[in-house]
VEXVOTI-245934 format. One line per 3 residues: for each residue y, z, x of C-alpha. Coordinates in pm, 1 decimal, always signed. Layout:
# VEXVOTI-245934
Y:Z:X; ...
This chain:
# VEXVOTI-245934
+1769.7:-2009.2:-765.8; +1737.0:-1722.1:-515.1; +1960.4:-1727.1:-206.5
+1689.1:-1717.7:+59.2; +1929.8:-1651.7:+346.3; +2074.0:-1346.7:+174.9
+1722.8:-1221.9:+95.3; +1626.9:-1266.3:+460.4; +1931.6:-1075.2:+583.5
+1857.0:-791.2:+342.6; +1495.1:-773.1:+459.3; +1594.1:-770.9:+826.6
+1837.4:-485.4:+759.1; +1564.8:-275.0:+596.4; +1291.3:-329.2:+853.1
+1513.7:-226.9:+1141.8; +1537.6:+123.4:+993.2; +1246.6:+337.7:+1110.2
+1095.0:+501.8:+801.0; +743.5:+580.7:+919.8; +561.0:+850.6:+724.5
+350.2:+1127.6:+880.3; +11.3:+1237.0:+739.7; +26.3:+1564.2:+932.8
+348.9:+1677.1:+767.9; +354.9:+1901.8:+460.2; +706.4:+1806.2:+348.3
+821.3:+1537.9:+103.8; +932.7:+1305.6:+238.1; +695.2:+1362.1:+525.0
+957.8:+1254.4:+780.8; +1329.5:+1322.1:+785.7; +1402.9:+965.8:+894.5
+1289.2:+828.8:+558.2; +1618.9:+960.9:+421.6; +1801.3:+695.5:+627.0
+1665.6:+406.9:+424.9; +1651.6:+607.6:+102.5; +2025.8:+669.1:+110.8
+2093.9:+308.0:+204.4; +1887.0:+184.5:-90.7; +2058.0:+424.5:-329.1
+2397.5:+283.2:-227.7; +2276.6:-74.5:-245.1; +2145.5:-30.8:-599.4
+2490.3:+94.1:-700.0; +2662.5:-190.9:-517.1; +2465.8:-463.6:-695.0
+2565.4:-315.8:-1031.8; +2269.9:-107.9:-1150.7; +2330.0:+204.5:-1357.7
+2186.4:+558.8:-1363.8; +2115.9:+539.7:-990.8; +1963.8:+867.4:-876.0
+1789.0:+1015.3:-575.3; +1615.7:+1350.5:-601.8; +1553.7:+1618.4:-339.2
+1227.3:+1453.2:-235.8; +1388.6:+1108.2:-185.5; +1254.0:+941.3:-501.2
+1500.7:+676.5:-613.9; +1545.0:+546.7:-968.7; +1791.1:+306.1:-1126.0
+1844.6:+108.3:-1446.6; +1932.7:-247.1:-1537.4; +2039.4:-214.3:-1904.0
+1906.6:-447.5:-2169.8; +2124.0:-746.4:-2257.1; +1957.0:-822.3:-2591.6
+2024.9:-665.8:-2930.7; +1663.9:-628.0:-3038.6; +1410.6:-369.6:-2918.5
+1224.3:-460.9:-2599.0; +966.1:-259.9:-2406.7; +1121.4:-80.6:-2111.5
+942.5:-203.2:-1800.2; +964.4:-100.6:-1436.3; +928.3:-235.8:-1085.6
+823.2:-2.2:-804.8; +792.9:-23.2:-426.0; +769.4:+222.4:-138.7
+1008.5:+238.8:+152.8; +796.1:+428.7:+403.9; +610.1:+249.1:+680.0
+253.1:+297.1:+797.2; +185.9:+556.5:+1070.1; -96.2:+336.8:+1205.5
+122.4:+154.9:+1459.4; +464.3:+176.5:+1620.2; +739.6:+123.4:+1361.2
+1056.5:+193.1:+1559.1; +1272.9:-58.9:+1743.4; +1132.3:-348.6:+1540.4
+1243.6:-683.2:+1682.9; +1162.8:-948.2:+1420.7; +1127.1:-1311.8:+1513.9
+1211.4:-1598.7:+1278.8; +999.1:-1913.7:+1304.1; +1151.6:-2194.9:+1099.6
+945.2:-2497.9:+999.5; +626.0:-2339.8:+1130.8; +399.8:-2607.3:+1282.8
+63.1:-2456.1:+1187.6; -41.4:-2359.2:+1540.1; -49.4:-2041.0:+1743.7
+266.1:-1831.1:+1763.8; +351.1:-1660.0:+2090.3; +481.4:-1320.2:+1985.8
+529.4:-1184.9:+2334.8; +500.0:-1415.7:+2634.1; +529.1:-1134.0:+2888.5
+243.5:-934.8:+2732.6; +47.2:-1245.6:+2629.3; +36.5:-1140.5:+2263.0
-43.6:-1440.3:+2043.9; -68.2:-1471.3:+1666.7; -362.5:-1710.1:+1655.1
-396.4:-1956.3:+1368.5; -767.9:-1997.5:+1443.6; -830.5:-1623.6:+1411.0
-578.2:-1560.2:+1130.0; -660.1:-1873.6:+933.0; -420.2:-1795.0:+646.5
-136.7:-1893.1:+879.3; -216.6:-2259.1:+832.0; -131.6:-2233.4:+462.5
+232.6:-2179.9:+554.7; +291.7:-2486.7:+768.0; +648.6:-2607.2:+722.6
+770.8:-2268.9:+601.1; +980.0:-1995.8:+764.8; +767.3:-1712.4:+902.7
+895.4:-1369.6:+1002.2; +683.6:-1199.7:+1268.7; +701.9:-907.8:+1509.7
+754.1:-937.5:+1884.6; +402.6:-799.2:+1936.0; +507.9:-443.5:+2018.3
+552.0:-301.0:+1665.9; +445.0:-365.0:+1310.6; +687.2:-560.1:+1088.8
+725.8:-313.6:+800.6; +686.0:-584.2:+535.2; +457.7:-327.7:+371.9
+650.8:-251.9:+167.3; +1005.8:-339.2:+259.4; +927.8:-690.6:+144.7
+865.2:-547.2:-202.2; +1184.9:-341.8:-191.3; +1380.7:-649.7:-84.8
+1233.6:-861.2:-362.9; +1308.3:-607.5:-635.1; +1670.2:-556.2:-529.8
+1722.6:-930.7:-489.9; +1578.9:-997.0:-837.1; +1791.1:-725.0:-997.5
+2104.5:-859.0:-830.7; +2024.0:-1204.3:-965.6; +1979.1:-1072.4:-1318.9
+2308.4:-882.2:-1297.4; +2484.7:-1202.5:-1191.8; +2307.6:-1421.7:-1449.4
+2342.4:-1254.0:-1789.4; +2226.6:-1574.7:-1956.9; +1872.6:-1465.3:-1866.4
+1773.3:-1232.9:-2148.2; +1579.5:-917.1:-2070.6; +1518.3:-567.3:-2194.2
+1583.7:-242.4:-2011.6; +1440.5:-244.6:-1660.7; +1378.1:+62.4:-1449.2
+1355.0:+53.6:-1069.4; +1165.5:+308.9:-859.6; +1142.1:+344.3:-482.0
+912.4:+607.3:-331.5; +844.1:+774.7:+3.3; +506.2:+846.3:+161.8
+290.4:+583.9:-9.4; +127.1:+497.5:+321.0; -18.2:+847.6:+348.2
-140.6:+853.5:-12.4; +138.6:+1066.6:-159.0; +380.4:+810.4:-297.5
+318.1:+898.0:-660.1; +263.8:+1271.2:-617.8; +616.8:+1368.6:-718.1
+707.7:+1060.4:-920.9; +858.2:+1174.8:-1252.1; +699.3:+937.6:-1502.8
+881.3:+1094.4:-1796.3; +1218.7:+1055.4:-1625.7; +1134.7:+696.9:-1531.2
+1087.1:+623.7:-1899.6; +908.8:+288.0:-1878.9; +617.9:+182.9:-2098.2
+454.6:+17.3:-1798.5; +554.4:-106.0:-1454.5; +455.4:-335.1:-1169.9
+421.1:-232.3:-806.9; +534.9:-504.3:-567.5; +293.6:-408.6:-292.9
+30.9:-680.1:-267.3; -30.7:-922.0:+15.6; -50.7:-1300.9:-0.2
+141.4:-1509.6:-249.2; -27.1:-1519.9:-589.9; -207.8:-1186.9:-568.6
-226.1:-1003.8:-900.8; -437.6:-690.7:-908.4; -526.9:-432.7:-1167.2
-847.2:-299.2:-1009.8; -856.4:-78.3:-702.7; -1090.5:+153.2:-518.5
-1180.1:+500.4:-628.8; -1093.3:+695.8:-317.4; -1173.6:+1026.1:-152.0
-1112.8:+1185.0:+185.4; -1389.1:+1390.3:+346.5; -1366.0:+1633.6:+635.7
-1683.0:+1759.1:+803.1; -1694.2:+2041.0:+1056.7; -1995.3:+2091.5:+1284.0
-1999.7:+2431.5:+1452.7; -2198.6:+2477.8:+1773.6; -2254.0:+2736.1:+2045.2
-2125.1:+2683.8:+2396.7; -2328.7:+2823.8:+2685.1; -2310.7:+2750.1:+3058.4
-2514.3:+2427.3:+3095.0; -2716.0:+2576.5:+3378.9; -2846.9:+2848.7:+3147.7
-2833.5:+2669.0:+2814.2; -3203.4:+2624.3:+2735.4; -3276.7:+2734.9:+2376.9
-2924.0:+2875.6:+2348.7; -2668.7:+2593.5:+2347.4; -2601.2:+2413.1:+2021.0
-2392.6:+2104.0:+2087.3; -2182.3:+2030.3:+1779.8; -2119.2:+1673.7:+1897.3
-2489.6:+1589.9:+1879.8; -2508.3:+1726.9:+1526.0; -2212.4:+1509.2:+1427.3
-2386.8:+1209.2:+1582.6; -2698.7:+1275.8:+1373.5; -2487.4:+1282.3:+1057.5
-2322.7:+951.9:+1145.9; -2662.8:+794.6:+1215.5; -2800.1:+889.3:+870.9
-2530.3:+710.3:+669.2; -2599.1:+344.9:+569.1; -2509.9:+127.4:+867.6
-2390.8:-175.2:+667.8; -2173.0:+16.2:+422.6; -1866.5:+24.1:+644.9
-1532.5:-160.8:+613.1; -1613.6:-420.7:+877.1; -1928.2:-529.4:+688.9
-1813.7:-520.6:+326.9; -1591.6:-725.5:+97.7; -1503.6:-781.9:-269.0
-1640.6:-503.6:-486.4; -1854.0:-352.4:-209.4; -1773.3:+8.6:-127.4
-1799.3:+185.8:+205.9; -1799.0:+499.3:+419.2; -1527.2:+479.6:+683.5
-1523.8:+712.3:+981.5; -1153.7:+725.5:+1065.3; -1134.6:+1004.1:+1324.2
-1355.1:+1208.7:+1557.8; -1246.4:+1511.0:+1756.0; -1466.3:+1768.6:+1917.1
-1631.9:+1967.2:+2191.2; -1951.0:+2171.2:+2218.6; -1824.3:+2448.8:+1990.8
-1667.6:+2238.0:+1714.1; -1667.9:+1872.6:+1616.1; -1470.8:+1736.5:+1322.9
-1529.9:+1406.0:+1146.1; -1282.3:+1255.6:+902.1; -1407.8:+996.6:+654.2
-1262.0:+801.0:+369.8; -1500.3:+694.9:+93.8; -1424.4:+399.1:-131.3
-1589.6:+220.6:-424.9; -1463.3:+30.2:-728.8; -1750.1:+155.0:-945.7
-1696.4:+518.2:-1048.0; -2068.5:+602.6:-1060.5; -2129.7:+454.6:-715.5
-1823.8:+640.0:-587.4; -1959.9:+971.3:-711.0; -2300.6:+885.5:-561.4
-2143.6:+824.4:-220.2; -1982.1:+1167.8:-220.2; -2305.8:+1326.8:-334.7
-2501.8:+1153.7:-58.0; -2275.6:+1305.0:+205.3; -2315.5:+1651.2:+53.4
-2693.2:+1607.3:+37.8; -2710.3:+1507.5:+403.3; -2510.5:+1815.2:+502.3
-2737.3:+2042.5:+296.0; -3050.0:+1888.6:+447.3; -2919.6:+1922.1:+802.4
-2818.1:+2282.7:+748.6; -3169.5:+2358.8:+623.2; -3367.5:+2160.7:+878.6
-3184.0:+2200.1:+1210.3; -3206.3:+2535.6:+1386.4; -2861.4:+2687.3:+1425.9
-2688.7:+2416.6:+1220.0; -2358.4:+2524.5:+1068.8; -2197.5:+2229.7:+890.0
-1924.5:+2240.0:+627.2; -1790.0:+1958.9:+411.7; -1461.0:+1933.2:+223.4
-1409.2:+1653.6:-30.5; -1076.8:+1558.9:-183.7; -1031.2:+1285.1:-444.0
-723.7:+1073.7:-368.9; -697.8:+822.2:-653.4; -908.7:+635.1:-907.5
-950.8:+277.7:-1029.0; -648.5:+183.5:-1240.0; -858.1:-67.6:-1437.9
-951.3:+205.6:-1685.4; -584.4:+258.2:-1773.4; -464.7:-102.0:-1759.7
-738.2:-279.2:-1957.3; -635.0:-129.3:-2295.9; -296.7:-303.3:-2255.8
-410.9:-599.2:-2050.0; -130.8:-812.8:-2189.5; +85.1:-669.6:-1910.6
-141.1:-849.3:-1663.2; -127.7:-1164.3:-1876.3; +253.7:-1157.7:-1866.0
+251.7:-1139.2:-1486.5; -4.5:-1419.3:-1467.1; +205.5:-1640.1:-1693.7
+518.0:-1558.7:-1492.3; +349.8:-1679.4:-1175.3; +240.2:-2002.9:-1336.5
+590.9:-2068.8:-1466.1; +733.6:-2047.3:-1114.0; +458.3:-2274.4:-976.6
+233.0:-2010.3:-824.8; -144.5:-2009.8:-866.4; -241.4:-1653.0:-962.4
-514.1:-1487.6:-757.0; -673.8:-1209.7:-958.9; -891.0:-990.6:-741.2
-970.1:-623.1:-684.3; -759.2:-430.0:-435.7; -964.7:-310.0:-142.4
-736.0:-12.4:-114.5; -489.9:+164.4:-338.1; -124.6:+158.2:-434.7
+118.5:+397.9:-593.5; +25.1:+217.4:-913.6; -325.9:+359.9:-909.9
-200.2:+716.9:-923.0; +85.1:+632.3:-1158.7; -157.3:+470.4:-1402.1
-337.7:+803.0:-1431.2; -5.8:+981.2:-1479.8; +66.4:+768.2:-1786.3
+243.5:+467.0:-1633.8; +5.8:+167.9:-1613.9; +94.6:-32.2:-1302.6
-66.3:-363.4:-1204.3; +11.5:-475.8:-850.1; +187.3:-800.7:-756.0
+208.8:-975.3:-419.8; +493.2:-895.6:-182.1; +393.6:-1182.6:+48.0
+297.1:-1022.4:+377.3; -18.8:-1052.6:+586.2; -193.5:-841.4:+852.6
-22.3:-518.8:+750.6; -13.6:-209.8:+974.6; -27.6:-388.9:+1307.6
+143.8:-613.0:+1560.6; +18.4:-933.5:+1397.0; +194.8:-864.3:+1068.8
+398.1:-1151.4:+925.1; +557.1:-1264.5:+600.4; +665.5:-1612.3:+487.3
+1023.7:-1615.1:+360.9; +923.9:-1853.4:+82.7; +666.7:-1603.6:-47.8
+933.6:-1336.0:-73.1; +1159.6:-1571.4:-265.1; +877.1:-1650.0:-505.2
+803.8:-1280.9:-555.1; +1165.3:-1225.3:-660.4; +1136.0:-1518.6:-900.1
+821.3:-1365.2:-1050.7; +1006.9:-1039.4:-1117.7; +1284.8:-1227.3:-1294.6
+1036.4:-1428.0:-1498.3; +840.4:-1117.0:-1603.0; +1162.6:-964.3:-1732.0
+1239.6:-1280.3:-1926.3; +887.8:-1319.0:-2069.6; +875.0:-953.4:-2175.2
+1190.0:-1000.9:-2380.0; +1052.4:-1319.1:-2538.0; +719.5:-1154.1:-2617.6
+888.0:-865.0:-2795.9; +1111.8:-1101.4:-2989.6; +818.0:-1300.4:-3121.0
């Protein structure tokens, strides 16, 4: 059905373009280099035969595959992001292709002794006999989410070339800056014009998600007083010690490395400081909205208590909500999840419905009026040197997109 070699070549072209986003930038896109892939994708959408291809001044791309049926069908969309995580090096990516994978360890870089271990990353064994695409151990792979972009374009090209497959109007959207939480900030839902959409931004084959974390970012500043250490008695206030006390008060087991499933957490992501000023950056996550609000309140209560009980304490806290659980917006029209689940089954994939321990553009878009369940893109170990994606999973993801389009048309007809 899908030409896997052509899909592979398309993916390799995309990942070799550095499109890393930058959380410290105030522009959109956050990096100028994201325009390189944005312009390439715009041209490719035109070349495969899509219509109404547009790119705005913030690099948001939209395109249309017109309906090929005479009756009314819901307009649906497929969305992916083209930026790459800032968590690890994303330039000069040198992908490696491992055909007929044997199920054992993969040496990514012999010189640096970097090994993708099948005993540590046990999911690898599921892909024995398949073609795996890995890094060379010095960069991430950028499958998050260039795999999703590849799959959407490949599926649209197939539908253009196979008009016998009936479908309604399909809208395509590619966004910048998803990796830094801003992918949906400037997405024009009204212009997009879809009733609902699917983000192709999940991980392993079969993933289908319509629940995600409620998320907030928290910045705490601990102000101290610096005095010569030889004369500091009863005068010095070391902001780093105050920050340490705050860290020690939070629940020790409610951290990412000790939680799973629906369990939320407090995640200390960055520390910087000296005697005068120490800054802590946290992200707070929970699927349950009440528990999420309680986590934020706990942090505020700790700050208030420390300010009142520690002589000279001067602690400030800034909380910023990032996104909320899309379940609230998707459940009223849960048939859109059922369609995706059926599509997977019809292309011989076992659906895996589970909550996202993170967020996607779809979470924010759902609250902007565009419900967006999330579908697998196929990759594993995102944001690091051990990232990989099975070629067969990418092919299946493209088949799922095609099948969703077909089933949506059939559902409307009946």
